[in-house]
Each structure stands twice: as structure tokens, then as C-alpha cells.
N, CA and C atoms as an extended XYZ file, in Angstrom:
288
Properties=species:S:1:pos:R:3:atomname:S:1:resname:S:1:resid:I:1 pbc="F F F"
N         5.487      -12.251      -22.235 N   GLY     1
C         6.458      -12.169      -21.198 CA  GLY     1
C         6.826      -13.494      -20.696 C   GLY     1
N         8.070      -13.653      -19.896 N   ALA     2
C         8.237      -14.838      -19.616 CA  ALA     2
C         7.419      -15.232      -18.496 C   ALA     2
N         7.631      -16.911      -18.568 N   SER     3
C         6.757      -17.250      -17.209 CA  SER     3
C         7.865      -17.283      -16.141 C   SER     3
N         7.092      -16.982      -15.025 N   ARG     4
C         7.924      -16.660      -13.601 CA  ARG     4
C         6.864      -16.808      -12.500 C   ARG     4
N         6.743      -17.933      -12.072 N   PRO     5
C         5.816      -17.953      -10.937 CA  PRO     5
C         6.736      -17.357       -9.789 C   PRO     5
N         6.073      -16.907       -8.580 N   GLY     6
C         7.047      -16.577       -7.542 CA  GLY     6
C         6.562      -15.028       -7.079 C   GLY     6
N         7.669      -14.319       -6.600 N   ILE     7
C         7.242      -12.962       -6.256 CA  ILE     7
C         6.410      -12.100       -7.218 C   ILE     7
N         5.320      -11.632       -6.886 N   VAL     8
C         4.360      -10.839       -7.716 CA  VAL     8
C         4.718       -9.146       -7.369 C   VAL     8
N         4.504       -8.869       -6.106 N   HIS     9
C         4.693       -7.451       -5.875 CA  HIS     9
C         5.301       -7.571       -4.293 C   HIS     9
N         6.168       -6.512       -3.985 N   ARG    10
C         6.722       -6.360       -2.872 CA  ARG    10
C         5.725       -5.056       -2.117 C   ARG    10
N         5.043       -5.260       -1.011 N   LEU    11
C         4.268       -4.260       -0.237 CA  LEU    11
C         5.053       -3.601        0.685 C   LEU    11
N         5.213       -2.298        0.514 N   ASP    12
C         5.518       -1.379        1.586 CA  ASP    12
C         6.761       -1.674        1.944 C   ASP    12
N         7.878       -1.711        1.266 N   ARG    13
C         9.312       -1.968        1.555 CA  ARG    13
C         9.626       -1.598        2.907 C   ARG    13
N         9.391       -0.441        3.078 N   PHE    14
C        10.066        0.440        4.377 CA  PHE    14
C         9.266        0.288        5.615 C   PHE    14
N         8.026       -0.569        5.663 N   THR    15
C         7.371       -0.671        6.621 CA  THR    15
C         7.406       -2.452        6.994 C   THR    15
N         6.251       -3.181        6.417 N   SER    16
C         6.237       -4.533        7.196 CA  SER    16
C         6.929       -5.311        6.209 C   SER    16
N         7.448       -4.958        4.706 N   GLY    17
C         8.272       -5.864        3.970 CA  GLY    17
C         7.315       -7.086        3.603 C   GLY    17
N         6.005       -7.014        3.577 N   ALA    18
C         5.372       -8.185        3.239 CA  ALA    18
C         5.633       -8.266        1.549 C   ALA    18
N         5.488       -9.661        1.246 N   ILE    19
C         5.467       -9.639       -0.452 CA  ILE    19
C         4.428      -10.609       -0.725 C   ILE    19
N         4.128      -10.621       -2.067 N   CYS    20
C         2.993      -11.480       -2.480 CA  CYS    20
C         3.539      -12.485       -3.377 C   CYS    20
N         3.101      -13.500       -3.197 N   VAL    21
C         3.960      -14.888       -4.019 CA  VAL    21
C         2.818      -15.699       -4.756 C   VAL    21
N         3.083      -15.866       -6.056 N   ALA    22
C         2.288      -16.806       -6.710 CA  ALA    22
C         2.867      -18.028       -6.669 C   ALA    22
N         1.810      -18.950       -6.799 N   LYS    23
C         2.325      -20.571       -6.881 CA  LYS    23
C         2.297      -21.029       -8.258 C   LYS    23
N         1.692      -20.373       -9.302 N   SER    24
C         1.787      -20.876      -10.842 CA  SER    24
C         1.934      -19.575      -11.735 C   SER    24
N         2.208      -19.897      -13.044 N   ASP    25
C         2.539      -18.951      -13.931 CA  ASP    25
C         1.156      -18.170      -13.968 C   ASP    25
N        -0.123      -18.940      -14.098 N   LEU    26
C        -1.496      -18.231      -14.136 CA  LEU    26
C        -1.928      -17.419      -12.967 C   LEU    26
N        -1.687      -17.703      -11.696 N   ALA    27
C        -1.859      -16.937      -10.694 CA  ALA    27
C        -0.714      -15.766      -10.839 C   ALA    27
N         0.276      -15.837      -11.084 N   HIS    28
C         1.225      -14.928      -11.217 CA  HIS    28
C         0.811      -13.875      -12.053 C   HIS    28
N         0.309      -14.030      -13.169 N   TRP    29
C         0.062      -13.349      -14.367 CA  TRP    29
C        -1.503      -12.447      -13.917 C   TRP    29
N        -2.335      -13.179      -13.216 N   ARG    30
C        -3.630      -12.554      -12.833 CA  ARG    30
C        -3.597      -11.696      -11.685 C   ARG    30
N        -2.511      -11.974      -10.579 N   ILE    31
C        -2.512      -11.137       -9.581 CA  ILE    31
C        -1.595       -9.855      -10.138 C   ILE    31
N        -0.493      -10.054      -11.029 N   ALA    32
C         0.142       -8.966      -11.310 CA  ALA    32
C        -0.638       -7.931      -12.251 C   ALA    32
N        -1.584       -8.395      -13.052 N   GLU    33
C        -2.767       -7.886      -13.669 CA  GLU    33
C        -3.639       -6.805      -12.827 C   GLU    33
N        -3.974       -7.522      -11.740 N   GLN    34
C        -4.717       -6.900      -10.757 CA  GLN    34
C        -3.952       -5.729       -9.948 C   GLN    34
N        -2.705       -5.848       -9.753 N   PHE    35
C        -2.164       -4.618       -9.173 CA  PHE    35
C        -1.867       -3.651      -10.233 C   PHE    35
N        -1.505       -3.871      -11.467 N   ALA    36
C        -1.447       -2.981      -12.730 CA  ALA    36
C        -2.528       -2.300      -12.826 C   ALA    36
N        -3.617       -2.790      -12.589 N   GLN    37
C        -5.178       -1.932      -12.908 CA  GLN    37
C        -5.441       -1.424      -11.752 C   GLN    37
N        -4.718       -1.626      -10.506 N   ARG    38
C        -4.902       -1.000       -9.158 CA  ARG    38
C        -6.569       -1.444       -8.655 C   ARG    38
N        -6.612       -2.662       -8.908 N   ARG    39
C        -7.716       -3.400       -8.200 CA  ARG    39
C        -7.620       -4.168       -7.003 C   ARG    39
N        -6.407       -4.110       -6.537 N   THR    40
C        -6.339       -4.585       -5.222 CA  THR    40
C        -6.342       -3.543       -4.019 C   THR    40
N        -6.940       -4.215       -2.740 N   LYS    41
C        -7.082       -3.674       -1.500 CA  LYS    41
C        -6.466       -4.085       -0.595 C   LYS    41
N        -5.787       -3.149       -0.122 N   LYS    42
C        -4.705       -3.630        1.109 CA  LYS    42
C        -5.025       -3.165        2.551 C   LYS    42
N        -5.075       -4.188        3.414 N   TYR    43
C        -5.493       -3.934        5.076 CA  TYR    43
C        -4.282       -3.978        5.901 C   TYR    43
N        -4.208       -3.092        6.642 N   TYR    44
C        -3.226       -3.178        7.622 CA  TYR    44
C        -3.550       -2.926        9.031 C   TYR    44
N        -2.993       -3.423       10.174 N   LEU    45
C        -3.431       -3.239       11.321 CA  LEU    45
C        -2.134       -2.594       12.036 C   LEU    45
N        -2.297       -1.695       12.767 N   ALA    46
C        -1.163       -0.971       13.623 CA  ALA    46
C        -1.396       -0.850       14.978 C   ALA    46
N        -0.482       -0.657       15.765 N   VAL    47
C        -0.671       -0.415       17.058 CA  VAL    47
C         0.257        0.921       17.289 C   VAL    47
N        -0.420        1.945       17.864 N   VAL    48
C        -0.093        3.143       17.815 CA  VAL    48
C         0.202        3.970       19.254 C   VAL    48
N         1.234        4.281       19.641 N   HIS    49
C         1.585        4.886       20.838 CA  HIS    49
C         1.256        6.328       20.670 C   HIS    49
N         0.352        6.973       21.695 N   GLY    50
C         0.126        8.523       21.758 CA  GLY    50
C        -1.289        8.513       21.625 C   GLY    50
N        -1.751        9.886       21.336 N   GLU    51
C        -3.148       10.031       21.121 CA  GLU    51
C        -3.786       10.274       19.716 C   GLU    51
N        -4.652        9.342       19.597 N   VAL    52
C        -5.217        9.297       18.073 CA  VAL    52
C        -6.845        9.971       18.309 C   VAL    52
N        -6.950       10.988       17.920 N   ARG    53
C        -8.246       11.617       18.446 CA  ARG    53
C        -9.717       11.010       17.588 C   ARG    53
N        -9.450       11.258       16.482 N   ALA    54
C       -10.675       10.806       15.641 CA  ALA    54
C       -10.804        9.011       15.509 C   ALA    54
N       -11.976        8.532       15.434 N   ASP    55
C       -12.161        7.262       15.534 CA  ASP    55
C       -11.842        6.804       14.016 C   ASP    55
N       -12.365        7.825       12.971 N   MET    56
C       -12.067        7.452       11.549 CA  MET    56
C       -11.631        8.523       10.873 C   MET    56
N       -10.581        8.225       10.065 N   GLN    57
C       -10.032        9.503        9.432 CA  GLN    57
C        -9.850        8.955        7.679 C   GLN    57
N       -10.330        9.802        6.766 N   LEU    58
C       -10.090        9.579        5.568 CA  LEU    58
C        -9.170       10.655        4.812 C   LEU    58
N        -7.856        9.745        4.285 N   ILE    59
C        -6.856       10.701        3.685 CA  ILE    59
C        -6.832       10.111        2.028 C   ILE    59
N        -7.354       11.344        1.507 N   ASP    60
C        -7.524       11.211       -0.030 CA  ASP    60
C        -6.439       11.976       -0.756 C   ASP    60
N        -5.413       11.594       -1.066 N   ALA    61
C        -4.140       12.200       -1.721 CA  ALA    61
C        -3.346       11.564       -2.695 C   ALA    61
N        -2.870       12.176       -3.639 N   PRO    62
C        -2.299       11.679       -4.521 CA  PRO    62
C        -0.774       11.249       -4.342 C   PRO    62
N        -0.397        9.839       -4.559 N   LEU    63
C         1.334        9.680       -4.174 CA  LEU    63
C         2.085        9.691       -5.407 C   LEU    63
N         3.087        9.887       -5.055 N   GLY    64
C         4.328        9.666       -6.315 CA  GLY    64
C         5.691        9.550       -5.512 C   GLY    64
N         6.551        9.354       -6.395 N   ARG    65
C         8.055        9.564       -5.768 CA  ARG    65
C         8.505       10.826       -5.330 C   ARG    65
N         9.270       10.711       -4.382 N   ASP    66
C         9.944       12.003       -3.788 CA  ASP    66
C        11.082       12.499       -4.820 C   ASP    66
N        11.017       13.681       -5.168 N   PRO    67
C        12.133       13.927       -6.404 CA  PRO    67
C        13.376       14.054       -5.723 C   PRO    67
N        13.525       14.223       -4.484 N   SER    68
C        15.180       14.350       -3.931 CA  SER    68
C        15.786       13.007       -3.257 C   SER    68
N        14.464       11.900       -3.240 N   ASN    69
C        14.799       10.670       -2.883 CA  ASN    69
C        13.988        9.596       -3.534 C   ASN    69
N        14.542        9.004       -4.547 N   ARG    70
C        13.361        8.285       -5.447 CA  ARG    70
C        13.061        6.939       -4.684 C   ARG    70
N        13.451        6.582       -3.723 N   GLU    71
C        13.029        5.355       -3.032 CA  GLU    71
C        11.903        5.849       -2.018 C   GLU    71
N        11.645        6.923       -1.819 N   LEU    72
C        10.428        7.385       -0.784 CA  LEU    72
C         9.263        7.892       -1.529 C   LEU    72
N         8.118        7.727       -1.020 N   MET    73
C         6.822        8.220       -1.556 CA  MET    73
C         6.411        9.453       -0.950 C   MET    73
N         5.743       10.220       -1.640 N   MET    74
C         5.088       11.412       -0.987 CA  MET    74
C         3.930       11.984       -1.582 C   MET    74
N         3.062       12.888       -0.849 N   VAL    75
C         1.758       13.478       -1.620 CA  VAL    75
C         2.590       14.188       -2.773 C   VAL    75
N         1.977       13.924       -3.971 N   ARG    76
C         2.411       14.755       -5.236 CA  ARG    76
C         1.264       15.161       -6.002 C   ARG    76
N         0.866       16.337       -5.927 N   GLU    77
C        -0.045       17.035       -6.843 CA  GLU    77
C         0.162       16.767       -8.325 C   GLU    77
N        -1.218       17.052       -9.185 N   GLY    78
C        -0.943       16.956      -10.633 CA  GLY    78
C        -0.544       15.468      -11.365 C   GLY    78
N        -0.048       15.651      -12.413 N   ALA    79
C         0.562       14.503      -13.014 CA  ALA    79
C         1.470       13.581      -12.507 C   ALA    79
N         2.285       13.989      -11.419 N   CYS    80
C         3.422       13.415      -10.653 CA  CYS    80
C         2.722       12.353       -9.659 C   CYS    80
N         1.463       12.435       -9.296 N   GLY    81
C         0.771       11.507       -8.496 CA  GLY    81
C        -0.179       10.796       -8.810 C   GLY    81
N        -0.376        9.297       -8.239 N   LYS    82
C        -1.292        8.323       -8.564 CA  LYS    82
C        -2.565        8.767       -7.496 C   LYS    82
N        -3.676        8.486       -7.699 N   ALA    83
C        -4.673        8.793       -6.583 CA  ALA    83
C        -4.614        7.789       -5.665 C   ALA    83
N        -4.738        7.983       -4.528 N   SER    84
C        -4.668        7.067       -3.277 CA  SER    84
C        -5.605        7.464       -2.361 C   SER    84
N        -6.227        6.364       -1.673 N   THR    85
C        -7.183        6.787       -0.836 CA  THR    85
C        -6.948        5.484        0.700 C   THR    85
N        -6.898        6.395        1.609 N   THR    86
C        -6.731        5.503        2.883 CA  THR    86
C        -7.864        5.861        3.929 C   THR    86
N        -8.371        4.769        4.240 N   ILE    87
C        -9.350        5.127        5.497 CA  ILE    87
C        -8.764        4.487        6.775 C   ILE    87
N        -8.502        5.262        7.803 N   ALA    88
C        -8.053        4.667        8.904 CA  ALA    88
C        -9.064        4.821       10.059 C   ALA    88
N        -9.276        3.508       10.640 N   ARG    89
C       -10.162        3.399       11.933 CA  ARG    89
C        -9.558        2.823       12.898 C   ARG    89
N        -9.882        3.470       14.065 N   VAL    90
C        -9.544        2.684       15.554 CA  VAL    90
C       -10.302        1.489       15.667 C   VAL    90
N        -9.641        0.587       15.900 N   ARG    91
C       -10.338       -0.768       16.388 CA  ARG    91
C       -10.730       -0.921       17.843 C   ARG    91
N        -9.874       -0.403       18.456 N   GLU    92
C        -9.585       -0.550       20.020 CA  GLU    92
C        -8.858        0.462       20.722 C   GLU    92
N        -9.305        0.918       21.746 N   ARG    93
C        -8.572        1.866       22.739 CA  ARG    93
C        -8.163        1.326       23.832 C   ARG    93
N        -6.730        1.427       24.295 N   PHE    94
C        -6.482        1.012       25.707 CA  PHE    94
C        -6.168        2.256       26.542 C   PHE    94
N        -6.269        1.736       27.959 N   GLY    95
C        -5.878        2.849       29.114 CA  GLY    95
C        -4.460        2.919       29.126 C   GLY    95
N        -4.290        3.787       30.064 N   ASP    96
C        -3.047        4.320       30.370 CA  ASP    96
C        -2.144        3.250       31.122 C   ASP    96
């Protein structure tokens, strides 16, 4: 492929809009390969308004494109979905 240091991957376009940028051709190739082989781990921090009952929740559901809106992702069973695991933990609770 062509040499192209720069943007490697756009993370969660409809939420944070964070991007992963490489400073060299070698870094771009290595990071892109990690994303392709699904060896990356992503960590997020959220502030939630309302009641979150569980201190920890495991969401293990396959994700794929929404057939009616290809820009959105949704839980998709069978061959249409890729394995996805999310562990949500409450780090801190605030009073009213």
C-alpha cells in the first residue's frame, strides 16, 4: 500500500469524535494492523445523569451495521455481527 503517515482510525464518530494519528509510516502500518486484527482496547469515561443500579455490567453482543441506516451500528446476530464485549464500571457516585 501507499505510504501515508497521519490518521489511522476514527474512533466512535457519533460520540467523542476522537481520532488515532501516526507520526511515521511504520507507526501507521503497525497501528492499522492492530485495529485490523482487533487487538486494540479502548477505554472511555462517561458522566451519566440518572440512576445506574449496577456497579459493573458486562455487555457481550455482536455489533454490525444497521441495515436501514448504514452509518449506524447495532446489535446484529449471526454472520452480520462482529464479536464485541463492553465492561461498564461505576467509578464514582455523586449525591443529588
